[in-house]
C-alpha positions in Angstrom: 132.7 53.3 164.0 131.0 50.3 162.4 131.3 49.4 158.7 127.8 50.6 157.9 128.4 54.1 159.3 131.7 54.3 157.4 130.0 53.4 154.2 127.3 56.0 154.7 129.9 58.7 155.4 131.9 57.8 152.3 128.8 57.9 150.2 127.9 61.3 151.5 131.4 62.6 150.8 131.3 61.3 147.2 127.8 62.9 146.8 129.2 66.3 148.0 132.1 66.0 145.7 129.9 65.4 142.7 127.6 68.3 143.7 130.5 70.6 144.0 131.8 69.7 140.6 128.4 70.1 139.1 128.0 73.6 140.7 131.4 74.6 139.5 130.5 73.4 136.0 127.3 75.4 136.0 129.2 78.5 137.3 131.7 78.2 134.5 129.0 77.7 131.9 127.2 80.8 133.3 130.4 82.8 133.1 130.6 82.1 129.4 127.4 84.0 128.9 128.7 87.5 128.0 127.4 90.6 126.3 125.5 89.6 123.1 122.0 90.1 124.4 123.0 93.4 125.9 124.4 94.3 122.5 121.1 93.4 121.0 119.3 95.7 123.5 121.8 98.5 122.8 121.3 97.8 119.1 117.6 98.5 119.6 118.4 101.6 121.5 120.4 102.8 118.5 117.6 101.8 116.1 115.1 103.7 118.2 117.2 106.8 118.3 117.6 106.7 114.5 113.9 106.0 114.1 112.7 108.8 116.3 115.2 111.5 115.4 113.3 112.4 112.2 113.4 115.9 110.7 109.6 116.3 110.5 109.0 116.3 114.2 107.9 119.9 114.6 105.7 120.3 117.6 106.7 120.3 121.2 104.1 117.7 122.3 105.3 115.1 119.8 108.9 115.9 120.6 108.3 115.4 124.3 106.5 112.1 123.7 109.3 110.8 121.5 111.8 111.9 124.1 110.0 110.0 126.7 110.3 106.9 124.6 114.0 107.4 124.3 114.3 107.8 128.1 112.3 104.7 128.7 114.6 102.7 126.4 117.7 104.1 128.1 116.2 103.4 131.6 115.5 99.8 130.6 118.9 99.2 129.0 120.6 100.7 132.1 118.5 98.6 134.4 119.1 95.4 132.5 122.8 96.0 132.3 123.2 96.8 136.0 121.0 93.9 137.2 122.5 91.4 134.8 119.0 90.4 133.8 119.8 89.8 130.1 122.1 86.9 129.4 125.3 87.1 127.6 125.6 84.3 125.1 128.5 82.0 124.9 129.1 78.6 123.4 127.4 77.2 120.4 125.5 74.0 119.5 128.0 71.6 118.0 126.2 70.2 115.0 126.6 70.6 111.2 124.3 73.2 109.7 123.6 72.8 105.9 120.6 75.1 105.9 120.8 78.7 104.7 122.4 81.1 107.1 119.8 83.1 109.1 119.6 86.6 107.8 116.1 87.7 108.6 115.9 90.2 111.5 114.2 89.0 114.7 112.2 91.4 117.0 111.8 90.0 120.5 109.1 91.7 122.5 109.8 92.5 126.2 107.8 94.8 128.5 110.9 95.0 130.8 109.4 93.4 133.9 111.4 90.9 136.0 109.2 88.0 134.8 109.4 89.0 131.2 113.1 89.5 131.3 113.4 86.0 132.7 111.4 84.7 129.8 113.5 86.7 127.3 116.7 85.3 128.9 115.5 81.7 128.4 114.4 82.5 124.8 117.8 83.9 123.9 119.5 80.9 125.3 117.1 78.6 123.5 117.7 80.6 120.3 121.4 80.0 120.7 120.9 76.3 121.4 118.2 75.7 118.7 119.7 77.7 115.9 123.5 77.0 116.1 124.0 80.7 115.7 127.1 82.3 117.2 126.7 85.0 119.8 127.8 87.6 117.2 125.2 86.4 114.8 122.5 86.6 117.4 123.5 90.1 118.4 123.3 91.2 114.8 119.9 89.6 114.2 118.0 90.2 117.4 116.4 93.5 118.4 115.0 93.6 121.9 111.9 95.7 121.3 109.4 97.3 123.7 106.2 95.7 124.7 103.2 97.6 126.0 101.9 97.3 129.5 98.4 98.8 129.4 98.1 98.8 133.1 101.0 101.3 133.3 99.3 103.9 131.2 99.8 106.9 131.0 103.5 106.2 131.7 104.1 104.2 128.5 101.2 105.3 126.4 103.7 107.0 124.1 104.6 103.5 122.9 101.0 102.8 122.0 100.8 106.2 120.2 103.7 105.2 118.1 102.1 101.8 117.4 99.0 103.5 115.8 100.8 106.5 114.3 100.2 105.6 110.7 96.8 104.0 111.3 95.6 107.3 112.9 96.8 109.2 109.9 95.2 106.9 107.5 91.9 106.9 109.4 91.9 110.7 109.3 92.3 110.5 105.5 89.2 108.2 105.5 87.3 110.8 107.5 87.5 108.8 110.7 89.2 109.0 114.1 90.5 106.2 116.3 87.5 106.7 118.6 85.4 105.2 115.8 87.5 102.1 115.4 87.0 99.0 117.6 89.9 98.3 120.1 92.0 101.0 118.6 89.9 103.6 120.4 91.1 102.2 123.8 94.1 104.4 123.7 92.1 107.6 123.2 89.5 106.5 125.8 92.3 106.2 128.3 93.5 109.8 127.4 90.0 111.0 128.3 90.3 109.6 131.8 91.3 112.1 134.5 94.3 109.9 135.4 95.1 108.8 131.9 94.7 105.1 132.9 93.0 102.3 131.1 89.2 102.7 131.5 87.7 100.5 134.2 85.6 98.4 131.7 88.8 97.5 129.9 91.0 96.6 132.8 90.0 92.9 132.9 91.3 92.7 129.3 94.5 94.7 130.0 96.7 91.8 128.9 94.9 91.6 125.5 95.0 95.4 125.1 98.8 95.5 125.8 99.4 92.5 123.5 97.6 94.2 120.6 99.5 97.5 120.9 102.8 95.6 121.4 102.4 93.8 118.1 101.2 97.0 116.4 104.4 98.6 117.7 106.5 96.0 116.0 104.7 96.3 112.7 105.1 100.0 112.7 108.8 99.7 113.6 109.5 97.2 110.9 107.7 99.4 108.4 109.8 102.4 109.4 113.0 100.4 109.1 111.9 99.5 105.5 112.3 95.7 106.0 110.8 93.4 103.5 110.6 90.5 106.0 111.1 90.2 109.7 110.3 87.7 112.5 108.5 88.7 115.6 108.7 86.6 118.8 107.2 87.2 122.2 109.5 87.0 125.2 108.8 83.3 125.6 108.2 82.7 121.9 111.4 80.8 120.9 110.3 77.7 122.9 106.8 77.9 121.4 108.0 77.6 117.8 107.8 74.0 116.5 109.7 74.8 113.4 113.4 74.0 113.9 115.3 77.2 113.9 118.0 75.7 111.6 115.2 75.5 109.0 113.7 78.9 109.6 115.5 80.8 106.9 114.8 78.1 104.3 111.1 78.3 105.2 111.2 82.1 104.8 113.0 81.7 101.5 110.3 79.3 100.3 107.4 81.5 101.3 105.2 81.9 98.2 105.4 85.3 96.4 102.0 86.3 97.7 102.8 85.5 101.3 101.9 88.1 104.0 102.6 86.1 107.1 104.2 82.8 108.1 103.3 81.1 111.4 105.9 78.9 113.0 103.9 77.4 115.9 100.5 75.6 116.2 102.0 72.1 116.0 99.9 69.6 114.1 97.2 72.1 113.2 97.9 72.5 109.5 95.4 75.4 108.8 95.1 74.5 105.1 96.5 72.4 102.2 100.1 71.3 101.9 101.9 73.4 99.3 105.6 72.5 99.8 107.8 70.1 101.8 111.5 69.3 102.0 113.9 67.2 103.9 115.4 69.3 106.7 117.0 68.9 110.1 115.8 69.3 113.6 117.5 71.6 116.1 119.9 68.8 117.1 120.8 67.9 113.5 118.5 64.9 113.2 116.9 64.6 109.7 113.3 65.6 109.7 110.7 66.5 107.0 109.5 70.1 107.0 106.0 71.0 105.7 104.6 74.3 104.4 100.9 74.7 104.6 98.5 77.3 103.4 96.6 78.8 106.4 93.2 79.7 105.2 90.9 77.3 107.2 89.4 78.2 110.6 91.5 76.5 113.2 90.9 76.6 117.0 94.3 77.9 118.1 95.5 81.1 119.8 98.8 83.0 120.4 101.2 84.9 118.3 104.4 83.7 120.0 106.5 83.4 116.8 105.7 84.5 113.2 107.2 86.1 110.2 105.7 89.1 108.4 106.3 90.8 105.1 106.0 94.5 104.1 102.7 93.6 102.3 101.3 92.3 105.7 101.9 95.7 107.3 100.4 97.6 104.4 97.2 95.5 104.3 96.7 95.3 108.0 97.2 99.0 108.6 94.9 99.9 105.8 92.2 97.5 107.1 92.5 98.8 110.6 92.1 102.4 109.4 88.6 101.4 108.2 87.5 98.6 110.5 89.6 98.6 113.6 91.0 95.5 115.2 90.3 92.9 117.9 92.2 90.5 120.2 95.3 90.4 118.1 95.9 86.6 117.8 92.3 85.5 117.3 91.8 88.5 114.9 94.7 87.6 112.7 94.5 83.8 112.8 90.8 83.4 112.8 89.5 86.4 110.8 92.2 88.1 108.6 93.6 84.8 107.4 90.4 82.9 106.8 87.0 83.5 105.2 84.6 83.8 108.2 81.0 84.4 108.7 81.3 88.2 109.2 81.3 89.8 105.8 83.4 92.8 107.0 86.4 90.5 107.4 86.2 89.2 103.9 87.1 92.3 101.9 90.1 92.1 99.6 92.3 94.8 98.0 92.3 97.3 100.8 94.6 100.2 100.1 95.7 98.6 96.8 92.7 99.3 94.6 89.5 100.1 96.4 87.0 98.5 98.7 85.8 95.3 97.1 82.6 93.5 98.0 82.7 90.4 100.2 84.4 87.6 98.3 85.7 84.1 98.7 89.3 85.0 99.7 90.6 86.2 103.1 92.4 89.6 103.5 95.8 88.1 104.2 97.7 85.3 102.5 98.8 83.2 105.5 101.1 80.2 105.7 102.3 77.8 108.3 105.6 75.9 108.5 106.0 72.9 110.8 107.6 69.5 111.1 104.3 68.0 112.0 102.7 66.0 109.1 
């Protein structure tokens, strides 16, 4: 064998050794991911049980619907546990953290599909890496919460029913039904179909329909849990947030007293005037300035991947919807509820707190945006 052939064989052997060591390292790293996310999912299951086992459930139809929700959650948890879809979380980012410890609950939306579970797995791993939180801290903070797949109606329409439960009641008190409210009527339109499915004319917008009801579900759940503040992230939302997670709790603590919602994505789109700033740290511990802006100017962005809401947000939004309905959830909140637009119906203030007020110069919600972009 000539020297060139020997050299090639030796190079291949060294390459195979390196690859084997890398594969072994990955396998060991993977094995460190244990049961924290499953614990979070089971935590949601327990929350859901407590939430739905209420004493005032009197009629058989409602009891059956709520029972179906329980069974769906049980099915999803069992499926995820058996398939190993959800990651366990092991290890921790090794950097000093001098920011306030994270204590705000996080609701992560998942519709339970294979693709969505993959996104959720990556988000949980990113949350671990970006926040420096331990697996135990993540398990105590994160609730894996149902999304709504409108293409699956009527199978999961009970989730949408829960999402608009209080809005339906409030609309009735206003002398209205959901059928009179834009977008919210989609659920009852589906119930009128012989097969209970999404009406044909709405199927091209099924993603937006499901997205709306999924976020409404989180708002209703957070309300029933009596939380003052909570963060909502979509299954791929952790990576979309440009606010370092080590600075998240500080940003929440510095939200103005009138704040209804805090957006943590949208990059260098400020959305309004700078109202606060501080010297913080990036996810890797690197010093970085953090900016808090008012969000009250129309900005061409979309998506609700990651945001923090307060109890006043839920109160105002549900009251408004009971009178005026809703729209595509991200454009509706970001471009209409948070800003003063051209449509006078979106510029009423004080809903549910005093009385309907005439169109004014202030938006319905007090919105803010935290980012490291200047």
